[in-house]
N, CA, C and O atoms as a GROMACS GRO file, in nm:
protein
  456
    1UNK      N    1  15.196  22.481  -2.050
    1UNK     CA    2  15.145  22.353  -2.023
    1UNK      C    3  15.247  22.250  -2.065
    1UNK      O    4  15.320  22.270  -2.161
    2UNK      N    5  15.251  22.130  -1.987
    2UNK     CA    6  15.354  22.032  -2.001
    2UNK      C    7  15.321  21.972  -2.125
    2UNK      O    8  15.207  21.983  -2.169
    3UNK      N    9  15.422  21.900  -2.195
    3UNK     CA   10  15.407  21.821  -2.309
    3UNK      C   11  15.329  21.690  -2.273
    3UNK      O   12  15.324  21.655  -2.155
    4UNK      N   13  15.272  21.624  -2.363
    4UNK     CA   14  15.218  21.497  -2.328
    4UNK      C   15  15.312  21.390  -2.281
    4UNK      O   16  15.278  21.308  -2.196
    5UNK      N   17  15.428  21.392  -2.336
    5UNK     CA   18  15.533  21.311  -2.292
    5UNK      C   19  15.570  21.327  -2.149
    5UNK      O   20  15.585  21.228  -2.077
    6UNK      N   21  15.586  21.454  -2.104
    6UNK     CA   22  15.619  21.476  -1.969
    6UNK      C   23  15.497  21.461  -1.874
    6UNK      O   24  15.515  21.432  -1.756
    7UNK      N   25  15.390  21.479  -1.918
    7UNK     CA   26  15.261  21.457  -1.834
    7UNK      C   27  15.237  21.317  -1.805
    7UNK      O   28  15.161  21.293  -1.710
    8UNK      N   29  15.289  21.216  -1.871
    8UNK     CA   30  15.265  21.075  -1.865
    8UNK      C   31  15.305  21.032  -1.725
    8UNK      O   32  15.241  20.940  -1.673
    9UNK      N   33  15.411  21.094  -1.657
    9UNK     CA   34  15.465  21.045  -1.537
    9UNK      C   35  15.358  21.057  -1.424
    9UNK      O   36  15.367  20.980  -1.328
   10UNK      N   37  15.260  21.146  -1.430
   10UNK     CA   38  15.161  21.157  -1.324
   10UNK      C   39  15.071  21.032  -1.323
   10UNK      O   40  15.003  21.010  -1.224
   11UNK      N   41  15.068  20.946  -1.433
   11UNK     CA   42  14.990  20.830  -1.431
   11UNK      C   43  15.072  20.708  -1.398
   11UNK      O   44  15.015  20.600  -1.404
   12UNK      N   45  15.190  20.712  -1.368
   12UNK     CA   46  15.275  20.599  -1.356
   12UNK      C   47  15.226  20.489  -1.251
   12UNK      O   48  15.227  20.368  -1.272
   13UNK      N   49  15.181  20.557  -1.127
   13UNK     CA   50  15.135  20.466  -1.023
   13UNK      C   51  15.018  20.382  -1.060
   13UNK      O   52  15.008  20.264  -1.025
   14UNK      N   53  14.925  20.449  -1.135
   14UNK     CA   54  14.792  20.383  -1.179
   14UNK      C   55  14.831  20.276  -1.272
   14UNK      O   56  14.791  20.161  -1.253
   15UNK      N   57  14.922  20.313  -1.390
   15UNK     CA   58  14.953  20.215  -1.479
   15UNK      C   59  15.036  20.093  -1.436
   15UNK      O   60  15.026  19.980  -1.484
   16UNK      N   61  15.122  20.134  -1.335
   16UNK     CA   62  15.207  20.025  -1.271
   16UNK      C   63  15.117  19.931  -1.183
   16UNK      O   64  15.148  19.813  -1.165
   17UNK      N   65  15.016  19.983  -1.136
   17UNK     CA   66  14.920  19.900  -1.066
   17UNK      C   67  14.859  19.798  -1.158
   17UNK      O   68  14.852  19.678  -1.131
   18UNK      N   69  14.814  19.856  -1.273
   18UNK     CA   70  14.735  19.755  -1.371
   18UNK      C   71  14.832  19.665  -1.417
   18UNK      O   72  14.798  19.547  -1.417
   19UNK      N   73  14.960  19.695  -1.461
   19UNK     CA   74  15.040  19.597  -1.525
   19UNK      C   75  15.100  19.501  -1.411
   19UNK      O   76  15.136  19.388  -1.445
   20UNK      N   77  15.109  19.535  -1.295
   20UNK     CA   78  15.129  19.449  -1.192
   20UNK      C   79  15.027  19.337  -1.169
   20UNK      O   80  15.055  19.220  -1.144
   21UNK      N   81  14.906  19.392  -1.179
   21UNK     CA   82  14.778  19.311  -1.158
   21UNK      C   83  14.770  19.213  -1.268
   21UNK      O   84  14.749  19.095  -1.239
   22UNK      N   85  14.785  19.248  -1.392
   22UNK     CA   86  14.762  19.155  -1.512
   22UNK      C   87  14.889  19.071  -1.530
   22UNK      O   88  14.879  18.955  -1.571
   23UNK      N   89  15.007  19.125  -1.503
   23UNK     CA   90  15.130  19.033  -1.505
   23UNK      C   91  15.217  19.053  -1.624
   23UNK      O   92  15.336  19.024  -1.616
   24UNK      N   93  15.161  19.105  -1.742
   24UNK     CA   94  15.250  19.117  -1.863
   24UNK      C   95  15.200  19.222  -1.959
   24UNK      O   96  15.083  19.261  -1.961
   25UNK      N   97  15.294  19.263  -2.036
   25UNK     CA   98  15.263  19.376  -2.127
   25UNK      C   99  15.147  19.351  -2.223
   25UNK      O  100  15.066  19.441  -2.243
   26UNK      N  101  15.135  19.234  -2.284
   26UNK     CA  102  15.034  19.207  -2.373
   26UNK      C  103  14.902  19.221  -2.306
   26UNK      O  104  14.814  19.290  -2.358
   27UNK      N  105  14.885  19.159  -2.194
   27UNK     CA  106  14.751  19.172  -2.128
   27UNK      C  107  14.719  19.313  -2.089
   27UNK      O  108  14.604  19.357  -2.089
   28UNK      N  109  14.824  19.382  -2.056
   28UNK     CA  110  14.798  19.529  -2.008
   28UNK      C  111  14.758  19.610  -2.141
   28UNK      O  112  14.674  19.700  -2.137
   29UNK      N  113  14.820  19.572  -2.254
   29UNK     CA  114  14.774  19.644  -2.376
   29UNK      C  115  14.625  19.597  -2.412
   29UNK      O  116  14.550  19.680  -2.464
   30UNK      N  117  14.582  19.475  -2.388
   30UNK     CA  118  14.441  19.433  -2.410
   30UNK      C  119  14.351  19.511  -2.323
   30UNK      O  120  14.252  19.564  -2.372
   31UNK      N  121  14.382  19.523  -2.177
   31UNK     CA  122  14.322  19.602  -2.086
   31UNK      C  123  14.294  19.725  -2.136
   31UNK      O  124  14.177  19.762  -2.144
   32UNK      N  125  14.408  19.811  -2.182
   32UNK     CA  126  14.401  19.949  -2.224
   32UNK      C  127  14.316  19.972  -2.337
   32UNK      O  128  14.236  20.065  -2.335
   33UNK      N  129  14.326  19.887  -2.448
   33UNK     CA  130  14.247  19.885  -2.573
   33UNK      C  131  14.101  19.845  -2.546
   33UNK      O  132  14.008  19.884  -2.617
   34UNK      N  133  14.087  19.764  -2.441
   34UNK     CA  134  13.953  19.722  -2.408
   34UNK      C  135  13.877  19.827  -2.338
   34UNK      O  136  13.755  19.840  -2.354
   35UNK      N  137  13.956  19.912  -2.252
   35UNK     CA  138  13.889  20.025  -2.194
   35UNK      C  139  13.849  20.124  -2.307
   35UNK      O  140  13.737  20.174  -2.298
   36UNK      N  141  13.922  20.154  -2.402
   36UNK     CA  142  13.912  20.245  -2.501
   36UNK      C  143  13.769  20.194  -2.576
   36UNK      O  144  13.679  20.271  -2.611
   37UNK      N  145  13.768  20.070  -2.590
   37UNK     CA  146  13.642  20.010  -2.669
   37UNK      C  147  13.519  20.024  -2.578
   37UNK      O  148  13.414  20.067  -2.628
   38UNK      N  149  13.526  19.994  -2.460
   38UNK     CA  150  13.412  20.000  -2.359
   38UNK      C  151  13.373  20.141  -2.327
   38UNK      O  152  13.254  20.173  -2.323
   39UNK      N  153  13.466  20.224  -2.305
   39UNK     CA  154  13.428  20.344  -2.222
   39UNK      C  155  13.455  20.484  -2.305
   39UNK      O  156  13.438  20.591  -2.247
   40UNK      N  157  13.496  20.478  -2.438
   40UNK     CA  158  13.521  20.593  -2.515
   40UNK      C  159  13.469  20.564  -2.649
   40UNK      O  160  13.415  20.457  -2.676
   41UNK      N  161  13.486  20.660  -2.731
   41UNK     CA  162  13.430  20.669  -2.873
   41UNK      C  163  13.537  20.638  -2.966
   41UNK      O  164  13.522  20.667  -3.085
   42UNK      N  165  13.661  20.574  -2.918
   42UNK     CA  166  13.779  20.567  -2.988
   42UNK      C  167  13.756  20.473  -3.119
   42UNK      O  168  13.814  20.497  -3.225
   43UNK      N  169  13.670  20.368  -3.103
   43UNK     CA  170  13.646  20.274  -3.216
   43UNK      C  171  13.533  20.319  -3.304
   43UNK      O  172  13.507  20.263  -3.410
   44UNK      N  173  13.468  20.418  -3.259
   44UNK     CA  174  13.342  20.456  -3.330
   44UNK      C  175  13.380  20.556  -3.452
   44UNK      O  176  13.459  20.651  -3.442
   45UNK      N  177  13.311  20.519  -3.566
   45UNK     CA  178  13.330  20.585  -3.689
   45UNK      C  179  13.224  20.703  -3.697
   45UNK      O  180  13.105  20.682  -3.672
   46UNK      N  181  13.273  20.830  -3.734
   46UNK     CA  182  13.174  20.918  -3.766
   46UNK      C  183  13.080  20.885  -3.887
   46UNK      O  184  13.133  20.853  -3.993
   47UNK      N  185  12.956  20.891  -3.876
   47UNK     CA  186  12.867  20.852  -3.984
   47UNK      C  187  12.810  20.970  -4.063
   47UNK      O  188  12.758  20.955  -4.174
   48UNK      N  189  12.823  21.086  -4.002
   48UNK     CA  190  12.773  21.201  -4.070
   48UNK      C  191  12.828  21.333  -4.024
   48UNK      O  192  12.902  21.332  -3.925
   49UNK      N  193  12.801  21.444  -4.081
   49UNK     CA  194  12.864  21.566  -4.044
   49UNK      C  195  12.822  21.622  -3.911
   49UNK      O  196  12.891  21.705  -3.851
   50UNK      N  197  12.698  21.572  -3.862
   50UNK     CA  198  12.650  21.618  -3.742
   50UNK      C  199  12.691  21.524  -3.622
   50UNK      O  200  12.652  21.551  -3.509
   51UNK      N  201  12.769  21.415  -3.646
   51UNK     CA  202  12.807  21.331  -3.540
   51UNK      C  203  12.916  21.410  -3.443
   51UNK      O  204  13.003  21.484  -3.488
   52UNK      N  205  12.899  21.384  -3.318
   52UNK     CA  206  12.985  21.450  -3.224
   52UNK      C  207  13.079  21.342  -3.154
   52UNK      O  208  13.157  21.378  -3.066
   53UNK      N  209  13.070  21.216  -3.194
   53UNK     CA  210  13.144  21.116  -3.133
   53UNK      C  211  13.196  21.036  -3.234
   53UNK      O  212  13.126  21.003  -3.330
   54UNK      N  213  13.320  21.000  -3.220
   54UNK     CA  214  13.404  20.911  -3.310
   54UNK      C  215  13.500  20.987  -3.384
   54UNK      O  216  13.528  21.104  -3.359
   55UNK      N  217  13.558  20.910  -3.488
   55UNK     CA  218  13.664  20.964  -3.569
   55UNK      C  219  13.632  20.932  -3.717
   55UNK      O  220  13.556  20.840  -3.746
   56UNK      N  221  13.692  21.009  -3.812
   56UNK     CA  222  13.683  20.980  -3.946
   56UNK      C  223  13.756  20.831  -3.964
   56UNK      O  224  13.832  20.784  -3.879
   57UNK      N  225  13.726  20.771  -4.075
   57UNK     CA  226  13.794  20.642  -4.090
   57UNK      C  227  13.952  20.658  -4.105
   57UNK      O  228  14.003  20.744  -4.177
   58UNK      N  229  14.020  20.573  -4.033
   58UNK     CA  230  14.158  20.565  -4.027
   58UNK      C  231  14.227  20.657  -3.937
   58UNK      O  232  14.349  20.644  -3.921
   59UNK      N  233  14.158  20.754  -3.873
   59UNK     CA  234  14.221  20.847  -3.771
   59UNK      C  235  14.273  20.784  -3.644
   59UNK      O  236  14.383  20.811  -3.596
   60UNK      N  237  14.184  20.695  -3.590
   60UNK     CA  238  14.219  20.631  -3.462
   60UNK      C  239  14.340  20.532  -3.483
   60UNK      O  240  14.427  20.521  -3.396
   61UNK      N  241  14.340  20.467  -3.591
   61UNK     CA  242  14.450  20.388  -3.634
   61UNK      C  243  14.588  20.471  -3.643
   61UNK      O  244  14.692  20.431  -3.592
   62UNK      N  245  14.576  20.584  -3.710
   62UNK     CA  246  14.693  20.666  -3.722
   62UNK      C  247  14.748  20.717  -3.598
   62UNK      O  248  14.869  20.729  -3.578
   63UNK      N  249  14.645  20.751  -3.501
   63UNK     CA  250  14.683  20.791  -3.367
   63UNK      C  251  14.777  20.688  -3.295
   63UNK      O  252  14.885  20.717  -3.243
   64UNK      N  253  14.721  20.561  -3.300
   64UNK     CA  254  14.804  20.446  -3.232
   64UNK      C  255  14.928  20.439  -3.302
   64UNK      O  256  15.032  20.441  -3.237
   65UNK      N  257  14.931  20.430  -3.428
   65UNK     CA  258  15.051  20.408  -3.506
   65UNK      C  259  15.159  20.517  -3.475
   65UNK      O  260  15.276  20.484  -3.454
   66UNK      N  261  15.116  20.649  -3.472
   66UNK     CA  262  15.207  20.757  -3.441
   66UNK      C  263  15.262  20.743  -3.310
   66UNK      O  264  15.384  20.748  -3.300
   67UNK      N  265  15.189  20.725  -3.203
   67UNK     CA  266  15.245  20.701  -3.064
   67UNK      C  267  15.340  20.576  -3.060
   67UNK      O  268  15.445  20.579  -2.997
   68UNK      N  269  15.303  20.478  -3.122
   68UNK     CA  270  15.385  20.364  -3.130
   68UNK      C  271  15.514  20.379  -3.190
   68UNK      O  272  15.614  20.336  -3.133
   69UNK      N  273  15.519  20.442  -3.310
   69UNK     CA  274  15.634  20.475  -3.378
   69UNK      C  275  15.726  20.569  -3.306
   69UNK      O  276  15.845  20.541  -3.296
   70UNK      N  277  15.677  20.679  -3.256
   70UNK     CA  278  15.754  20.774  -3.182
   70UNK      C  279  15.806  20.719  -3.054
   70UNK      O  280  15.916  20.755  -3.013
   71UNK      N  281  15.731  20.632  -2.989
   71UNK     CA  282  15.800  20.562  -2.875
   71UNK      C  283  15.902  20.458  -2.907
   71UNK      O  284  15.993  20.436  -2.827
   72UNK      N  285  15.894  20.397  -3.012
   72UNK     CA  286  15.985  20.299  -3.057
   72UNK      C  287  16.118  20.378  -3.086
   72UNK      O  288  16.226  20.340  -3.042
   73UNK      N  289  16.100  20.492  -3.164
   73UNK     CA  290  16.208  20.570  -3.201
   73UNK      C  291  16.271  20.638  -3.080
   73UNK      O  292  16.393  20.650  -3.078
   74UNK      N  293  16.199  20.682  -2.984
   74UNK     CA  294  16.251  20.744  -2.858
   74UNK      C  295  16.339  20.638  -2.780
   74UNK      O  296  16.446  20.665  -2.726
   75UNK      N  297  16.280  20.521  -2.783
   75UNK     CA  298  16.361  20.403  -2.722
   75UNK      C  299  16.482  20.376  -2.787
   75UNK      O  300  16.581  20.355  -2.718
   76UNK      N  301  16.490  20.373  -2.924
   76UNK     CA  302  16.604  20.346  -2.998
   76UNK      C  303  16.711  20.460  -2.965
   76UNK      O  304  16.825  20.430  -2.931
   77UNK      N  305  16.669  20.595  -2.976
   77UNK     CA  306  16.751  20.697  -2.943
   77UNK      C  307  16.828  20.686  -2.804
   77UNK      O  308  16.947  20.709  -2.785
   78UNK      N  309  16.733  20.648  -2.710
   78UNK     CA  310  16.778  20.635  -2.579
   78UNK      C  311  16.881  20.527  -2.564
   78UNK      O  312  16.984  20.544  -2.499
   79UNK      N  313  16.848  20.410  -2.629
   79UNK     CA  314  16.937  20.303  -2.618
   79UNK      C  315  17.081  20.337  -2.680
   79UNK      O  316  17.187  20.298  -2.631
   80UNK      N  317  17.068  20.417  -2.797
   80UNK     CA  318  17.186  20.445  -2.870
   80UNK      C  319  17.261  20.555  -2.804
   80UNK      O  320  17.383  20.546  -2.796
   81UNK      N  321  17.202  20.655  -2.759
   81UNK     CA  322  17.274  20.776  -2.696
   81UNK      C  323  17.250  20.800  -2.551
   81UNK      O  324  17.264  20.914  -2.505
   82UNK      N  325  17.215  20.702  -2.479
   82UNK     CA  326  17.211  20.725  -2.330
   82UNK      C  327  17.090  20.810  -2.292
   82UNK      O  328  16.975  20.775  -2.319
   83UNK      N  329  17.122  20.933  -2.224
   83UNK     CA  330  17.014  21.013  -2.188
   83UNK      C  331  16.941  21.111  -2.294
   83UNK      O  332  16.854  21.193  -2.266
   84UNK      N  333  16.994  21.088  -2.416
   84UNK     CA  334  16.932  21.171  -2.524
   84UNK      C  335  16.783  21.137  -2.549
   84UNK      O  336  16.746  21.024  -2.519
   85UNK      N  337  16.702  21.218  -2.598
   85UNK     CA  338  16.569  21.198  -2.624
   85UNK      C  339  16.526  21.282  -2.729
   85UNK      O  340  16.592  21.380  -2.763
   86UNK      N  341  16.401  21.245  -2.792
   86UNK     CA  342  16.345  21.330  -2.894
   86UNK      C  343  16.289  21.453  -2.824
   86UNK      O  344  16.222  21.451  -2.721
   87UNK      N  345  16.325  21.560  -2.892
   87UNK     CA  346  16.276  21.687  -2.843
   87UNK      C  347  16.125  21.691  -2.852
   87UNK      O  348  16.067  21.631  -2.943
   88UNK      N  349  16.059  21.761  -2.759
   88UNK     CA  350  15.899  21.757  -2.770
   88UNK      C  351  15.861  21.829  -2.897
   88UNK      O  352  15.759  21.793  -2.955
   89UNK      N  353  15.937  21.929  -2.945
   89UNK     CA  354  15.903  21.982  -3.072
   89UNK      C  355  15.899  21.889  -3.189
   89UNK      O  356  15.812  21.894  -3.276
   90UNK      N  357  16.005  21.796  -3.184
   90UNK     CA  358  15.994  21.687  -3.299
   90UNK      C  359  15.873  21.609  -3.296
   90UNK      O  360  15.811  21.582  -3.400
   91UNK      N  361  15.834  21.569  -3.174
   91UNK     CA  362  15.723  21.477  -3.158
   91UNK      C  363  15.596  21.555  -3.196
   91UNK      O  364  15.511  21.499  -3.265
   92UNK      N  365  15.576  21.689  -3.150
   92UNK     CA  366  15.461  21.757  -3.170
   92UNK      C  367  15.443  21.803  -3.323
   92UNK      O  368  15.331  21.820  -3.370
   93UNK      N  369  15.559  21.822  -3.394
   93UNK     CA  370  15.554  21.863  -3.535
   93UNK      C  371  15.526  21.746  -3.626
   93UNK      O  372  15.495  21.768  -3.742
   94UNK      N  373  15.536  21.613  -3.576
   94UNK     CA  374  15.517  21.507  -3.667
   94UNK      C  375  15.361  21.495  -3.695
   94UNK      O  376  15.276  21.470  -3.610
   95UNK      N  377  15.340  21.516  -3.836
   95UNK     CA  378  15.202  21.507  -3.880
   95UNK      C  379  15.212  21.383  -3.979
   95UNK      O  380  15.284  21.382  -4.079
   96UNK      N  381  15.135  21.287  -3.940
   96UNK     CA  382  15.143  21.161  -4.025
   96UNK      C  383  15.005  21.155  -4.118
   96UNK      O  384  14.892  21.177  -4.074
   97UNK      N  385  15.035  21.122  -4.244
   97UNK     CA  386  14.934  21.116  -4.339
   97UNK      C  387  14.905  20.962  -4.377
   97UNK      O  388  14.792  20.915  -4.394
   98UNK      N  389  15.014  20.900  -4.386
   98UNK     CA  390  14.999  20.746  -4.426
   98UNK      C  391  15.122  20.673  -4.363
   98UNK      O  392  15.221  20.732  -4.321
   99UNK      N  393  15.103  20.535  -4.362
   99UNK     CA  394  15.209  20.459  -4.315
   99UNK      C  395  15.352  20.486  -4.374
   99UNK      O  396  15.453  20.481  -4.304
  100UNK      N  397  15.352  20.513  -4.506
  100UNK     CA  398  15.473  20.537  -4.575
  100UNK      C  399  15.534  20.675  -4.523
  100UNK      O  400  15.656  20.692  -4.526
  101UNK      N  401  15.460  20.761  -4.480
  101UNK     CA  402  15.499  20.897  -4.412
  101UNK      C  403  15.577  20.859  -4.282
  101UNK      O  404  15.684  20.914  -4.253
  102UNK      N  405  15.519  20.762  -4.205
  102UNK     CA  406  15.576  20.725  -4.075
  102UNK      C  407  15.695  20.661  -4.098
  102UNK      O  408  15.792  20.700  -4.033
  103UNK      N  409  15.712  20.551  -4.192
  103UNK     CA  410  15.842  20.494  -4.204
  103UNK      C  411  15.943  20.568  -4.270
  103UNK      O  412  16.062  20.544  -4.248
  104UNK      N  413  15.901  20.666  -4.356
  104UNK     CA  414  16.003  20.749  -4.415
  104UNK      C  415  16.059  20.838  -4.307
  104UNK      O  416  16.179  20.867  -4.308
  105UNK      N  417  15.979  20.883  -4.215
  105UNK     CA  418  16.021  20.979  -4.097
  105UNK      C  419  16.124  20.897  -4.019
  105UNK      O  420  16.229  20.948  -3.980
  106UNK      N  421  16.094  20.771  -3.996
  106UNK     CA  422  16.182  20.692  -3.908
  106UNK      C  423  16.307  20.677  -3.989
  106UNK      O  424  16.411  20.703  -3.929
  107UNK      N  425  16.315  20.640  -4.111
  107UNK     CA  426  16.433  20.616  -4.183
  107UNK      C  427  16.523  20.741  -4.180
  107UNK      O  428  16.644  20.732  -4.162
  108UNK      N  429  16.456  20.866  -4.200
  108UNK     CA  430  16.529  20.992  -4.182
  108UNK      C  431  16.601  21.002  -4.048
  108UNK      O  432  16.722  21.022  -4.044
  109UNK      N  433  16.532  20.988  -3.947
  109UNK     CA  434  16.569  21.003  -3.808
  109UNK      C  435  16.677  20.897  -3.778
  109UNK      O  436  16.774  20.935  -3.713
  110UNK      N  437  16.670  20.767  -3.819
  110UNK     CA  438  16.771  20.670  -3.802
  110UNK      C  439  16.907  20.711  -3.876
  110UNK      O  440  17.018  20.694  -3.825
  111UNK      N  441  16.887  20.765  -3.994
  111UNK     CA  442  17.002  20.799  -4.084
  111UNK      C  443  17.078  20.916  -4.006
  111UNK      O  444  17.201  20.921  -4.001
  112UNK      N  445  16.997  21.004  -3.948
  112UNK     CA  446  17.058  21.120  -3.874
  112UNK      C  447  17.141  21.082  -3.761
  112UNK      O  448  17.242  21.145  -3.733
  113UNK      N  449  17.097  20.973  -3.690
  113UNK     CA  450  17.177  20.932  -3.581
  113UNK      C  451  17.284  20.827  -3.599
  113UNK      O  452  17.342  20.781  -3.501
  114UNK      N  453  17.309  20.792  -3.711
  114UNK     CA  454  17.413  20.691  -3.754
  114UNK      C  455  17.545  20.749  -3.719
  114UNK      O  456  17.648  20.687  -3.744
   0.00000   0.00000   0.00000
């Protein structure tokens, strides 16, 4: 199975169509997160052990933060090293527990590439 990073190319035309329609990145992000709010359980918190929709407190935020941080880091590596990129295993092995885990991980990666 292809990695999530590789699979994203299959949605490029749809996403480009949205961003061209709205005209800028900020509005695109508002459309994207608005979609998650209206059409998914992304913002719904689990209220009990029998709930089948939603996330435990803090999980959705960690998901967004993880994707954001990995994307920023991948962009930094690309700008610094040309065609180099994060290996899929590095992205998939990243398990974030708190914001300090995220920023500690970034500092380690940045130090490694100096």
